[in-house]
N, C-alpha and C positions, 0 to 999 in steps of 0.2 A: 183421365188420360192427360198425361203431361205433354206440354208442347216444348219442353226443353231438350228432349232426347232427339238430337238430329240424326241419330243412326237409324231411326225408324223411317220407313219410306212414306208412310202416310203423313207424318209430321213434315217431312221434306216437301211433299206435295202442297201442303197448306202454306208453308213459307214461300214456296215458289210462286204460288198464285198471288199472295199478298204483295210480295216484292215486285212481281211483274206489273201489277197494277200501280204500285207506288212509283215504279220507274217511268211511267208515262208522264208524271208531273214535270220533272226536270227536262225530259226530252221535249215535251210540249212547250216549256218555257224557252228552250234554246231555239226551237223552230219559230216561236212567236217573235223573239228578239231579232232573228235574222230576217224574217218576213216583214216586220215592222220597219226596219231600217233599209230595206232594199228599195232603191229608186231606179226605175227602168230608164229614165232620161240619161243619166251618166252611166248606167249599167253596172252599178256597184252597190255595196253595202256601206252607207255613210255613217260615220260615228264621230263624235266630238270628244267624248270623255273616255279616258282609259278605264274607268269603272265599268263601262259597257263591255270591254274585252274581258275584264275580270269576272263579271257576272255571267257572261257567256261561257267562259272556261269552267266556272263552278257548275253551271247547269249541265254542260257536256260531261264533265267528270263524274258528277253524281249519277247521271243517267247511265253512263257506261258501267260504273261500279255496281249499281243496284241491278241493272239489267243483266249483266254477266252473272251475277250471283243467282238471280232468279232463273236464268237459262240453265246454269249448271245444276242447280237443285232440281229443276224440272226434268232435265235430261237424265239425271242420275236415278230419279224415282220412277220415271215412266217405264212401264212394261214389267215392273216387279210384281211378283205374285202376291206379296203381302200388302200391296198398296191398294186400298179401297177407293182412292180418289185419283184415278187415272186422268180424268178430265182436268183436274186442277194441276196436275203435273204438266200436261201439254199446254194448258193456258199459261202457266208461268214460263214455260220454254219459249213459246211463240211470242207472247207479249213482251217478254224480256229481250228477245232477239230483235223484235221490231223497234223497241225503244233504243237499243244500242245502235241499230242501223240509222234511225232518224237523227240521233245525236251526232253520229259520225258524219252524216251527210251535211248537217248544219255546220259542223266544224270545218269541213272541206270547202263548203260554199263560202264561209267567211274568210278562210285562208286565201282563196282564189280571188274573191271579189271585193275585198276590203279596200276602203278609200277613206283615209282620215279627212275630216272636213276642216 
């Protein structure tokens, strides 16, 4: 069985599951960066270096790109008769969507609460 034919729904389901789980890594990285630099005293996300902003933007961008791809593949292949892996389709859809949501929340939190030190 070839994993290169993206027109097959079972292949889409496998890619959706793998990409959905892969999208968790940059989304978790973005949440970690925002949570680590949040200081409740001043009520903001403190940062000194502009590389922090670049790293956060890369994490958010990767999480959104990979998560949207996983969600699209999962949504497209879910419910199809020739798809033997319905659970993988839904896993990719929901995990990809959750990763995109987490990354967007981290980006909005940084945009609202950022405070250069």
